[in-house]
MARBAKOL-312863 format. One record per residue (C-alpha): residue number from 1; residue in one letter; x, y, z. Coordinates in nm, 2 decimals. Last residue first. Layout:
<rs>
R / NUM / A / X / Y / Z .
...
</rs>
This chain:
<rs>
R / 192 / E / 1.76 / 3.72 / -1.51 .
R / 191 / G / 2.10 / 3.66 / -1.67 .
R / 190 / F / 2.41 / 3.56 / -1.48 .
R / 189 / F / 2.40 / 3.50 / -1.10 .
R / 188 / Y / 2.67 / 3.59 / -0.85 .
R / 187 / A / 2.70 / 3.38 / -0.54 .
R / 186 / V / 2.87 / 3.47 / -0.21 .
R / 185 / S / 2.96 / 3.22 / 0.06 .
R / 184 / L / 2.98 / 3.19 / 0.43 .
R / 183 / G / 3.05 / 2.87 / 0.62 .
R / 182 / F / 2.99 / 2.59 / 0.87 .
R / 181 / T / 3.13 / 2.24 / 0.78 .
R / 180 / S / 3.11 / 1.90 / 0.95 .
R / 179 / N / 3.27 / 1.59 / 0.82 .
R / 178 / T / 3.22 / 1.26 / 1.00 .
R / 177 / N / 3.46 / 1.04 / 1.19 .
R / 176 / S / 3.24 / 0.83 / 1.42 .
R / 175 / S / 3.28 / 0.68 / 1.76 .
R / 174 / G / 3.04 / 0.40 / 1.85 .
R / 173 / T / 3.32 / 0.16 / 1.93 .
R / 172 / R / 3.32 / -0.03 / 1.60 .
R / 171 / P / 3.67 / 0.09 / 1.52 .
R / 170 / A / 3.72 / 0.30 / 1.21 .
R / 169 / N / 3.93 / 0.14 / 0.93 .
R / 168 / T / 3.77 / 0.30 / 0.63 .
R / 167 / A / 3.75 / 0.65 / 0.79 .
R / 166 / I / 3.49 / 0.88 / 0.64 .
R / 165 / N / 3.20 / 0.77 / 0.86 .
R / 164 / T / 2.92 / 0.90 / 0.64 .
R / 163 / F / 2.63 / 1.10 / 0.78 .
R / 162 / G / 2.81 / 1.44 / 0.73 .
R / 161 / T / 2.67 / 1.76 / 0.86 .
R / 160 / N / 2.68 / 2.07 / 0.63 .
R / 159 / Y / 2.60 / 2.41 / 0.76 .
R / 158 / F / 2.54 / 2.71 / 0.53 .
R / 157 / L / 2.53 / 3.09 / 0.53 .
R / 156 / N / 2.47 / 3.26 / 0.20 .
R / 155 / V / 2.50 / 3.61 / 0.05 .
R / 154 / S / 2.33 / 3.63 / -0.29 .
R / 153 / I / 2.41 / 3.86 / -0.57 .
R / 152 / K / 2.21 / 3.94 / -0.88 .
R / 151 / Q / 2.27 / 4.31 / -0.82 .
R / 150 / E / 1.90 / 4.40 / -0.85 .
R / 149 / T / 1.78 / 4.11 / -0.64 .
R / 148 / L / 2.02 / 4.14 / -0.34 .
R / 147 / E / 1.96 / 3.79 / -0.21 .
R / 146 / Y / 1.97 / 3.71 / 0.16 .
R / 145 / G / 2.08 / 3.39 / 0.33 .
R / 144 / G / 2.01 / 3.04 / 0.45 .
R / 143 / L / 2.12 / 2.69 / 0.37 .
R / 142 / L / 2.12 / 2.36 / 0.55 .
R / 141 / S / 2.31 / 2.06 / 0.41 .
R / 140 / L / 2.26 / 1.70 / 0.51 .
R / 139 / G / 2.51 / 1.42 / 0.45 .
R / 138 / A / 2.72 / 1.22 / 0.21 .
R / 137 / D / 3.10 / 1.15 / 0.18 .
R / 136 / V / 3.23 / 0.92 / -0.08 .
R / 135 / T / 3.60 / 0.81 / -0.13 .
R / 134 / K / 3.64 / 0.65 / 0.21 .
R / 133 / L / 3.96 / 0.73 / 0.39 .
R / 132 / G / 4.23 / 0.49 / 0.51 .
R / 131 / D / 4.53 / 0.66 / 0.34 .
R / 130 / V / 4.66 / 1.01 / 0.38 .
R / 129 / E / 4.91 / 1.12 / 0.11 .
R / 128 / D / 5.22 / 1.30 / 0.24 .
R / 127 / G / 5.24 / 1.68 / 0.21 .
R / 126 / D / 5.39 / 1.72 / 0.56 .
R / 125 / S / 5.06 / 1.88 / 0.69 .
R / 124 / D / 4.87 / 1.57 / 0.58 .
R / 123 / R / 4.73 / 1.50 / 0.24 .
R / 122 / A / 4.39 / 1.37 / 0.11 .
R / 121 / G / 4.27 / 1.44 / -0.25 .
R / 120 / A / 3.96 / 1.43 / -0.47 .
R / 119 / L / 3.72 / 1.27 / -0.23 .
R / 118 / I / 3.38 / 1.26 / -0.38 .
R / 117 / G / 3.11 / 1.46 / -0.19 .
R / 116 / I / 2.74 / 1.42 / -0.17 .
R / 115 / Y / 2.50 / 1.67 / -0.04 .
R / 114 / P / 2.14 / 1.63 / 0.07 .
R / 113 / G / 1.88 / 1.91 / 0.11 .
R / 112 / L / 1.78 / 2.21 / 0.30 .
R / 111 / G / 1.66 / 2.56 / 0.24 .
R / 110 / G / 1.62 / 2.92 / 0.35 .
R / 109 / F / 1.57 / 3.25 / 0.18 .
R / 108 / L / 1.53 / 3.62 / 0.23 .
R / 107 / K / 1.47 / 3.81 / -0.09 .
R / 106 / G / 1.57 / 4.16 / -0.19 .
R / 105 / T / 1.47 / 4.52 / -0.18 .
R / 104 / G / 1.30 / 4.49 / 0.15 .
R / 103 / V / 1.20 / 4.13 / 0.23 .
R / 102 / E / 1.06 / 3.92 / -0.05 .
R / 101 / A / 1.03 / 3.55 / 0.05 .
R / 100 / K / 1.23 / 3.26 / -0.09 .
R / 99 / Y / 1.19 / 2.88 / -0.01 .
R / 98 / V / 1.47 / 2.65 / -0.12 .
R / 97 / A / 1.50 / 2.28 / -0.18 .
R / 96 / H / 1.88 / 2.24 / -0.17 .
R / 95 / I / 2.11 / 2.01 / -0.38 .
R / 94 / P / 2.47 / 1.99 / -0.26 .
R / 93 / I / 2.72 / 1.84 / -0.51 .
R / 92 / E / 3.07 / 1.83 / -0.38 .
R / 91 / I / 3.41 / 1.76 / -0.54 .
R / 90 / Y / 3.62 / 1.71 / -0.23 .
R / 89 / S / 3.96 / 1.81 / -0.09 .
R / 88 / L / 4.10 / 1.69 / 0.24 .
R / 87 / N / 4.38 / 1.84 / 0.44 .
R / 86 / I / 4.47 / 1.65 / 0.76 .
R / 85 / S / 4.67 / 1.87 / 1.00 .
R / 84 / Y / 4.94 / 1.81 / 1.26 .
R / 83 / T / 5.03 / 2.10 / 1.48 .
R / 82 / L / 5.33 / 2.10 / 1.71 .
R / 81 / G / 5.38 / 2.29 / 2.04 .
R / 80 / G / 5.36 / 1.97 / 2.24 .
R / 79 / A / 5.03 / 1.86 / 2.09 .
R / 78 / S / 4.80 / 2.03 / 1.84 .
R / 77 / V / 4.54 / 1.85 / 1.62 .
R / 76 / S / 4.41 / 1.95 / 1.29 .
R / 75 / A / 4.10 / 1.89 / 1.07 .
R / 74 / G / 3.99 / 1.85 / 0.71 .
R / 73 / K / 3.80 / 2.02 / 0.44 .
R / 72 / T / 3.86 / 2.19 / 0.11 .
R / 71 / S / 3.57 / 2.22 / -0.14 .
R / 70 / Y / 3.55 / 2.22 / -0.52 .
R / 69 / L / 3.18 / 2.27 / -0.59 .
R / 68 / L / 2.89 / 2.18 / -0.82 .
R / 67 / Q / 2.57 / 2.33 / -0.69 .
R / 66 / P / 2.20 / 2.24 / -0.71 .
R / 65 / R / 1.94 / 2.50 / -0.60 .
R / 64 / I / 1.58 / 2.38 / -0.64 .
R / 63 / L / 1.32 / 2.65 / -0.62 .
R / 62 / V / 1.01 / 2.77 / -0.43 .
R / 61 / N / 0.90 / 3.13 / -0.39 .
R / 60 / D / 0.80 / 3.27 / -0.73 .
R / 59 / N / 0.73 / 2.92 / -0.87 .
R / 58 / I / 0.92 / 2.61 / -0.96 .
R / 57 / A / 1.24 / 2.80 / -0.99 .
R / 56 / L / 1.55 / 2.60 / -1.10 .
R / 55 / E / 1.85 / 2.78 / -0.96 .
R / 54 / A / 2.20 / 2.69 / -1.06 .
R / 53 / V / 2.54 / 2.72 / -0.89 .
R / 52 / G / 2.89 / 2.67 / -1.01 .
R / 51 / G / 3.21 / 2.64 / -0.82 .
R / 50 / I / 3.43 / 2.75 / -0.53 .
R / 49 / H / 3.49 / 2.63 / -0.17 .
R / 48 / F / 3.73 / 2.74 / 0.09 .
R / 47 / G / 3.89 / 2.60 / 0.41 .
R / 46 / F / 3.95 / 2.69 / 0.77 .
R / 45 / K / 4.04 / 2.43 / 1.03 .
R / 44 / S / 3.85 / 2.26 / 1.31 .
R / 43 / D / 4.02 / 2.08 / 1.60 .
R / 42 / L / 4.05 / 1.71 / 1.65 .
R / 41 / G / 4.06 / 1.55 / 2.00 .
R / 40 / T / 3.77 / 1.30 / 1.98 .
R / 39 / S / 3.60 / 1.29 / 1.64 .
R / 38 / R / 3.39 / 1.51 / 1.43 .
R / 37 / I / 3.61 / 1.59 / 1.14 .
R / 36 / S / 3.61 / 1.97 / 1.11 .
R / 35 / A / 3.56 / 2.25 / 0.86 .
R / 34 / S / 3.53 / 2.62 / 0.91 .
R / 33 / H / 3.42 / 2.79 / 0.59 .
R / 32 / L / 3.52 / 3.04 / 0.32 .
R / 31 / G / 3.34 / 3.14 / 0.00 .
R / 30 / G / 3.26 / 3.08 / -0.36 .
R / 29 / V / 2.97 / 3.08 / -0.60 .
R / 28 / I / 2.93 / 3.12 / -0.97 .
R / 27 / G / 2.60 / 3.16 / -1.16 .
R / 26 / F / 2.31 / 3.00 / -1.34 .
R / 25 / R / 1.95 / 3.08 / -1.39 .
R / 24 / K / 1.65 / 2.87 / -1.47 .
R / 23 / S / 1.27 / 2.93 / -1.49 .
R / 22 / I / 1.04 / 2.63 / -1.46 .
R / 21 / Q / 0.70 / 2.68 / -1.62 .
R / 20 / A / 0.52 / 2.39 / -1.47 .
R / 19 / H / 0.38 / 2.12 / -1.70 .
R / 18 / T / 0.66 / 1.87 / -1.64 .
R / 17 / L / 0.68 / 1.96 / -1.28 .
R / 16 / T / 0.31 / 1.89 / -1.22 .
R / 15 / S / 0.35 / 1.55 / -1.41 .
R / 14 / M / 0.65 / 1.46 / -1.20 .
R / 13 / S / 0.47 / 1.55 / -0.87 .
R / 12 / I / 0.16 / 1.35 / -0.97 .
R / 11 / L / 0.36 / 1.05 / -1.06 .
R / 10 / L / 0.57 / 1.07 / -0.74 .
R / 9 / V / 0.26 / 1.10 / -0.53 .
R / 8 / F / 0.10 / 0.79 / -0.70 .
R / 7 / S / 0.42 / 0.59 / -0.67 .
R / 6 / L / 0.44 / 0.67 / -0.30 .
R / 5 / L / 0.08 / 0.57 / -0.25 .
R / 4 / I / 0.13 / 0.24 / -0.44 .
R / 3 / T / 0.45 / 0.16 / -0.24 .
R / 2 / K / 0.28 / 0.24 / 0.09 .
R / 1 / M / 0.00 / 0.00 / 0.00 .
</rs>
């Protein structure tokens, strides 16, 4: 019964989207963030992200916002005056369902959705390759911000929390090594 109901809802949704006038716009996005690997004794480190962004508007207030990003993550640990860091780079695809509301001369927005990241590189502070990491990271991404409509610029705050234990050899003690990122970005849109 659940399968039939889910199939019916999916069919109605697809048919509505097929007939809806979906407007599209594309842009570039980049920013800075604080990244950490949630595990005992690891500190966060600053990173950056840059890439492309699209907005597929379903109506005036609701849209889907996929992004394709190059993002740096990792963590560090300090002991005895020395700092050791793990520097990770990912190709990430966050996809947000976003709601926008006009406020002043722009639009306030918020959204959430999944993200998936493919590990592109892993090095330590000495430049040596780090082994023992999974190649795929996945989790939930929250997004909020304000769009300056006339300037086609959007200022975004985001938080990503990973669900994937990124360590391949993690002990089964209940501890988890998941990525966590909080940051600020700016997007510029071309066209409309």
